[in-house]
N, C-alpha and C positions, 0 to 999 in steps of 0.2 A: 230790097229787106231795108228794114231800120234796126241799126247796129245797137243802136241808142233807143231802144223802146220803153222801156220802164227798166233802166239801170241802178242799181240798188245807190243808196247814198249814204256812204259811213260817216252815219251823225247821232251822235247821244242821246237818246227818249227821254228828257226831265224825268226825275221819279215819281211827282204827280200826275203823268201822263202817261207811264206804262201800262198802267187798268188800262188804256185807251187807245193808243197807239202801239199798233205793232212794228210799221218799220217805213221807210222813205223812199222813194224813190223818185227816177227825174228822166223825163224822156224827151231827147233832142233828134229834130231832123235836119237840122241845117241847110235844109231847101226846101222848098214849095214843095208839095205833095196834090198829089191826086191820085188818090188808093183811097178803097173802100176794103176793109175786113173784119172779122164778124168778131163779136168779144163773148168768151166764156166763162161760167160762175168759178169764183175762187173761194168762197164762203165770207169773205171780208168787203165791206162796205170800203169807197174811196173818197178821200175831200181833196176834189180837184182844181188846182190855180193853172189857167190859161188861157192867154190872151185872149186866143182866136179860136172858139170851140168848135168842134166839128156837129154835125151832125146824125145824132142818133136815132138808130132806123130801128123800131120795134116791129115784129109783125109785120112791116111796111106801112105801118106807123109813121113818121116823120117826126124828126123835135128836134129846133136847131134852139141850143140852151143862148139867152139872153142875159146871163152873168158869167165874168172871170171866173169865182169860185162854186163849184159845184159839188154836192154829192152824185158820187155812181152807185145808185145802190146796188141789191145782190140781185143775180141774174137766175131765173127761177120757171121753167116750164114755158120759154117765148124762144125765137130768133131774133139776137142783138146785136147790130153791127153801127161802127163808125163809120163815118165819111166824110175824108178830109177835100175839099175842091181847092184847089191851088193855094192850099194854107201850107203855114209852117208848123209845125209840132216844138211846143217851147211848153213843157208842161211840168207842176211838182203833182206828185200824189202823195196823199198821206194816209196809209193804210192804217185804215180801224179797225178794232175790236170788232166783233160781231154785233156787240151790244151796245157801242157806242154813240152810235144816230138813234138810240133811242135811251142813252143816259144823256147824253151833253146835248143832242138835239129836241130830243119829244117827238123823234120822230118812230112809229113802230115799222119794221122793213119792209112790211104790204106796202105801207104810202109812198115807198120809194123806190120799188119795184121794176127790173128792168129799163133805168133810164136814167140821165139825170136829173137832179132837181136841182135851180139856182140857191145860194144860199137865202135872195134875199126873196123867195120863196115859202123860207121854215121861220120860226117864228123863233128867232135869237136874234140879241144887239151886236151884228157883226160891227158897229159903230167908223171909223173910220181908218177899216181893216183894211181894204182897197186900196187906198190913199198912201198907205203905209206900204205893202208892196209893191207899190208902183215905187216909191220912192227907193227902196232897197233894191242895191245893187249887185250884189254877189248871192249865185245861189243859197249860202249858208245865212246869209242874215232876211232873205226871204222866208227860210222856214225859222228863226228864230222868230218871225214876226208872227208866224201860221200857229205856233206851240205857244205863243205869248197868247194868244186871240184864244186857246181850248183851256187855257189852264183857266181862264177867265169864265169858263162858262161851268169850273168845276162845283163852283160854290151855289148854283142853283140845280145842280142833275136831279135827276128823277132816281128816287129810293132804289140801293140796289136787289137785286131778287137772288139771294142765296143760293136756292136753289138751279137757278139757270147759268147764274156764274158756275156753279159746280160740273151740270154737264156740259158747258161748251169747255171748261179747262177740261175735261175728261177726253172729251171727242179730239180735240187736238192735239193733247196727250199720246192717246194710240193712234195719232195720224188716219181719222176715222175710223179703226179696225174697232168695234164694240158693241157688244148687243146694246138696243134700243132699253129695254129693262136694267140696264146696269149704270143707268145713268140719271136714274132717281130714286128718291124711297118712297113705294106706295101707302106707307104709314104716314107721311108728308106731302104727296099729293098724288091724286088719281091719276093712270095712263093716260084719260082722255086731254083732262085738264093741260098735262105736260105737254101732249103734244099740240096744243091748240092756241095754249099760250106761247109755244116756241117758236110755233109756224106765224103766230101772228108778230112778234118782235125781232126775230129774228128774219123772215121771210121765206123762210120753206119750213117743209116737214124736217124734221131731226133725223131720223133715215136719208133724204135726200142728199144732207147737209153731211151727213157720216161719209155718203159717196164724195161728195164734191170735195172733201181735205182731203179722204181715202188719195184721190186722183191724183189732187194736186198735189201730194207727200212726195208722188212718182216724180212729176216736173222740179219739183227740189232737188232730188238727189242725181238727175238729170242734167241740171244746171253746176251740183258744185263735181260732176265728174266722178259720183261715188261707183260707178260699177258703168262697163261698158255693154255691157248687155242689159235689153230690155225687159228679159224676162226672169232676168234676177233681182231687177229694181223689185218689179210687182210683187215676188214673193216676199222680197224684205217687208214691202208696205200691205201684207196682209192678204193678197190676192191669194187663191186657192190655184191657181194654173193660166197654163198663159190664154185660155180660151176664156174663163171671165175676168180676165185684165183686158184682152181686146173686146170685148161686148161691154164691159163699162164705158171704153174710151170710146166705143165708137156711139154710144147712146149721148156721150156728153161733147165728143167733143164730133161728131159726125166726118169722121177718118178714123183710116186703123192706123195704129198707133207710127209704122215707119213711115208709113201715105203722109202723115200729117209731118214728122220731123225733120220731111223733104221736102216739102210745099212750101210757095211763097209766103206761107202764113207761120212760120215757123220759126220768126223772130217773136210771137207772142209767147212761148213756154217761157221766156224769161220773165213775165208779168205773171204766169199763173204760178211759177215755183215758189212768189213771195209769200212768206206765213210770218 
């Protein structure tokens, strides 16, 4: 088990980046790994700095990232896993807002789906970012370098889409437990256009995204020890009963809840609960 797979870093996000960055995580194995594990949807893309990138396997198609800086896109309608082969895990992850890849990196979510995309393959000026990260000696100084880079992207950002920002805010505030019709004003935008643009920019349909956020709210409550009973947590997160919760859990994770939490992949719960 990886004890420090995705440990939250207690680091204040600069006010300029609050609309674009949700959190910072740090992963460290302390030793070389020979390990393959599945990755699941969290609802949030991640900017990853990692010196020795693992192989990304999507529906049996293999991709070995060639950059130390990558954007891990949303996961939707695919089996995605990560494979370390005699490699040490040492990574910084910047959890991005769902729209940040569109606003800051000018990429639709559908373009980054189910894979890691190197920053050198994205049309942004990274300048000497890699050199600065290499020179930075501490975790905190590396985070500062990344934040400075992201702040420099803001003046060139794609114009905001108000109705989309409002919809995402509602979904996260309600922890995914919200009707799609309550996410938009039909006098402002048609249901068809709402669903089409949401899927294009975020990477998945709004209904599916709500389910992802709802399920990850369960992991967040598990991680903070809010309740010892899974059924109580599920009810608190808007599930009607235990049967609906188990059905959703198995659909998205592939395991029954207790089987997953007692499996060799239980370390992933720390990552799934980050919001």
